[in-house]
N, C-alpha and C positions, 0 to 999 in steps of 0.2 A: 979363118972363116969364125964368123963372129954369129953364134946361136943365140936366140931369145929377140927379147924386145924391149926397146929401149925407154925408156922414164918421156922422152921428150916425145916420143913417138905417141904413146899411149896419152899424154895431156893433149896431144894435135888431137887425134881421133877423138879425145871427148868432145873437145871443143868442136867439133867437125857436127858432130851427132846433137851437140846441142845446142847449135845454130841452125839444124835442119828441123829439130824438134819445134825450136822458140817460131819459125814461119808455118811447119804443119799444125800444131796443134790448135788454133784458134778455126784454121778452116773446117777441120776435123768436128769442132765443136758445134758449131754452124750448121756440118753439114747432117750429123743427126739429130738436132734439135729441128731442124725442117723436114728431114725422114718421120722422126716422131709428129708431128704436128698433123701433115701429110696423111701418114696410116690413121690416127685418132679422127681426123675430119672423114675420111674415108669408110670407117667402123660407124662411128654414129649418121651417115649418109645412107651407109645401108639399115641400121636398123630403123631408120624412119621410115624407108621404104616397106620395110618388112611392116612395121607398122600399119602405112594404110593399104598393104595388100591384106593383112588381117582383120583390118576395119571394112576393107570391099565384100569381104566372103567372109568373116568370122564368125558366122551363125551357123552353130551345129548341132547336132540332136545328143544331148548328156548319155542319154540310156544306155546307150549301146558303148559309148566310150568313159563313161565312168565320172565323166569332168563336170562338174560342175559351171555354174553362171551360163548358162545359153542366154544369148542376145546381149551379152555384155561386151563394153570395145574396148579393146586395148591399150593404152596409155601409157608414156614412155615417164621417169619420176627421174628428175634433175637435183644434182648437186651441184657444187662448185667443182667437186674433182671425180665424179661417179654417174652413171647414170645406171637403168632399170626399166625393163618391158615389165610391166604389170597386168594383168586381166583386171579390169572394173576402173572406174571413176575415183573409186574412194580411195587414193592415197596413202591413209594412217593405217590399211590393214592392209599388213605383211605377208598372210598366207594366200597370195595369191600370184605370183613371180611367173612368168612366161619365159623368162629368158635370167639368168647370171645375172647379178650386179658386174658391169665393167668398169674398173677404176683406170682412171685415165692416167699415162705411164710417163715419163722422163719430164714430170711438172707441167706437162699441160695443163691449163685451165679452162672451164666451160662457164660462159654467160648466158644466161636463158632469160628473156623477157619475164617466163613465166615458169611454176614450175614443173606445169605439166602440159603436156599438147595431146589434143587429139582429134585429129582430124574430122572425125564424125560432127561432135558434139558441141566442140568449142570453136572460138573465132579465134586467130592468132593475133594479140592486137599490135606485136611489135612485128616487122617482118623479117627478122635474122635469126641466129643462134650464131655465135663467135665463141672460135677456140684459141686461147692465147697460149704462146709456148711460152720458155722459162726465159726466152730470151727476146722475149715483146712482140715478135711477128704472130700476124692474126690470120686466121680463114674462119669465113663465114657460110652456112647456110643459109640460102635467100629464099625464102617463102615469097610467092606471087597470090593476087586475090581469090585463087581455085585453087590453091593447094598443092602447086607445083613446086619444085624443090633446082635450087642450083646451085654448085658451090663457086665459093668467090675468092681469091687468094689476095690479099695486099702485104 
């Protein structure tokens, strides 16, 4: 009776594993890319909904809260790899963040027609924001003329 594994058996097992990996890895890469893009689209959509809600009911009395900026609107500041919700329209002032800066994950890029979107005081000149994954897939958040949003996959 033979004990151990023959060299030929190890080579065949390695070849089978390599073949399976060659088939499976591209599918996993596309799956991860799509999941990252969907996550970032949903998160940005959620932040934009938060922005709308804050601007509808964002006026508060600063006396009891200790917060400054009564009557200031909430805006969102974009770069191509991050965004942040801030209070006020002056985006050069960094002392008024409402939320932490969110850096886009897994190579997702953001392209926006403007650097700032404020639903109450500014008109959006373009009707969408585009998120692009590392592999070139895109998702858009589309705005209509009255400020409603909806996601669109491409």
